[in-house]
TORSEFI-467798 format. One line per 8 residues: number of its first residue (from 1); their letters; for each residue x, y, z of C-alpha. Coordinates in steps of 0.2 Angstrom, whole numbers, plus 2048, in hexadecimal, padded with zeros to 3 digits. Each point is the difference from the previous one (the first is absolute). Example, Ala and Ser with C-alpha at 12.3 -4.5 7.8 and 13.67 -1.06 7.14 Angstrom:
<sites>
1 = as = 83E,7EA,827  806,811,7FD
</sites>
This chain:
<sites>
1 = mylglaal = 527,86D,2AB  7FA,803,7EF  80D,80D,7FC  80E,7F5,808  7FB,7F1,7F6  7FF,80B,7F0  811,807,803  807,7EE,803
9 = fsywgtnp = 7F8,7F7,7F1  803,80F,7F4  813,800,802  800,7ED,801  802,7FB,7ED  7FA,7F1,7F7  80C,7F4,7F8  7F9,7FC,7EF
17 = ekpdcvad = 807,7F3,7F4  809,809,7F2  7F6,7FD,7F0  809,7F6,7F2  7FE,80F,7F3  809,810,7FB  7FA,80F,809  800,80C,7F1
25 = qmvyissn = 7F0,80A,803  7FC,80D,80C  7F1,803,80B  7FE,80D,80E  7F8,805,810  7FD,811,807  7FA,807,810  7F7,810,806
33 = gmhidlim = 805,7FD,812  7F1,7F5,805  7FC,7F6,7F0  80A,7F6,7F3  7FB,7FD,7EE  807,7F3,7F5  805,807,7EF  800,7F6,7F0
41 = psaalpps = 806,805,7EF  7F1,801,7F4  809,7F3,7F5  802,7F4,80E  7ED,7FF,804  7F4,7F5,7F6  7FB,80A,7F1  7ED,7FB,802
49 = fvqqlspk = 801,807,812  808,810,7FB  7F3,803,7F4  7F3,7FF,80E  809,80E,80A  7FB,80F,7F4  812,802,7FA  807,810,7F9
57 = sttkyyai = 80C,7FF,7F1  80E,807,80A  7FE,7F5,80F  810,7F5,803  7FD,7FB,812  7F2,7FB,80C  801,803,813  7F4,7F4,808
65 = gwgdkgfy = 7FB,7FF,812  7F3,7F7,80A  7F8,808,810  7F2,805,80B  7F1,806,7F5  7FA,80D,80C  812,807,802  803,800,7EE
73 = ldtstwae = 7F0,809,7FB  7FE,80C,80E  812,805,803  808,808,7F0  80D,809,80C  806,7FD,811  7F8,810,806  7EF,7F8,7FD
81 = lkvstain = 803,7F0,80A  7F3,7FD,80D  803,7F7,810  7F1,7F5,7FD  806,7FB,7EF  811,7FB,807  7F9,7F7,80F  7F4,7F6,7F5
89 = amlfkspt = 80E,7FB,7F4  80B,7FA,80E  7F3,7F8,80C  7F3,7F9,7F4  7FF,7F5,7F1  7FC,80D,7F2  7FD,7FF,7ED  80E,804,7F5
97 = amhvtqfk = 804,808,7EF  80E,800,7F4  809,810,7FB  808,802,7EF  80A,80F,7FB  808,802,7EF  811,807,7FD  80A,805,7F0
105 = kvqshwip = 811,7FD,808  80A,7F9,80F  7FF,80C,80F  810,804,809  7F9,7F9,811  7FB,7EF,7F9  80B,7F1,807  805,7F4,7F2
113 = iavcpeqi = 7FE,7ED,802  809,7F5,7F3  7F5,7F2,7FB  7FF,7F2,7F2  7F1,7FC,7F5  7FA,7F2,80C  800,80C,80E  7F6,80D,7F5
121 = dilnkhit = 7F3,7F2,7FD  7FE,7FD,813  7FE,812,804  7F3,802,7F2  7F6,7F2,807  801,808,811  7FA,811,7F9  7F2,7FA,7F4
129 = stfetdas = 7F9,7F3,80C  7FD,80E,80D  7F5,80A,7F5  7ED,7FC,801  7F9,7FD,7EF  7EF,800,7F8  7F7,7F2,7F6  80B,804,7F1
137 = ghpieime = 810,7FF,80A  804,813,800  806,80A,80F  7F1,809,808  805,813,800  7FA,80B,80E  7FA,80E,7F6  805,813,803
145 = agytpddr = 80B,7FA,80E  812,805,7FA  80A,80E,807  807,805,7F0  7FD,7FD,7ED  80E,7F3,801  7F9,7F4,80E  7F1,7F5,802
153 = fyeahgny = 7F8,7F5,80D  7F9,7EE,7FE  7F7,7F4,80B  80B,7F3,809  800,7F0,808  804,7FE,813  7FE,80A,810  80C,80C,807
161 = tgiktcni = 805,7FE,813  80E,805,80B  807,7EF,7FC  7FF,801,7EE  803,811,7FA  804,808,7EF  812,7FD,803  7FE,7EE,804
169 = wvsqglkk = 7F7,7FE,7EF  810,806,7F7  80B,7F5,80C  7F6,7F1,7FC  802,803,7ED  813,801,802  800,7F0,80B  7F7,7F7,7F2
177 = asiktsrw = 80D,806,7F4  80F,7FA,80B  805,812,803  808,803,811  7F5,80B,80B  7F9,801,812  7F8,7F1,808  7F2,80C,806
185 = spfvfgil = 800,812,7FD  7EF,809,802  80A,811,7FE  80B,806,7F2  811,800,808  804,7ED,800  7FC,7FE,7EE  80A,80F,7FB
193 = hhaekqap = 80E,7FA,80B  802,7F0,7F7  7FC,807,7EE  80E,80D,802  80D,7F4,806  7FE,7F5,7F0  7FC,80E,7F4  80B,7FF,7F1
201 = e = 80E,80E,7FE
</sites>
């Protein structure tokens, strides 16, 4: 039943009202087959927020994802995925983390989404409000947890379940910004389907 509903609601798209603004900027989404990241140009993110992500001088894009903390920290490759980790993530409310990866340029597999400044602001609010912050308002980094020198993990608000997955977090952001997406897509295929159909040439 879960898989059937996921397939149905993944391909059943939303009908957002078209924003009254010019979509002259680009954001992206990317997938590794199981998980989707929302990718923002550095220049489109709030400068004060960027400075809290240990930016490199060459960084032009930030891939940002939300997901199960145990899955993120204990599974750097699919070969390391434990059955217990997967079951815990899908069946129980589990703590979450934000994953941020820095890139120098657009990657060939990224799917572009044309947006206007108002939509950028909405996406930024969705992203920044999901980071758990300290008393000074700074994201709380999970130290020594990145996979490479270009990525980091941070504490996040919310719990991961089979109903609200990492991909649902991306879909929720797109919905808030009036971007057509799946009505409910716990897996990647629905979100990718709608993004590819409306991607600019």
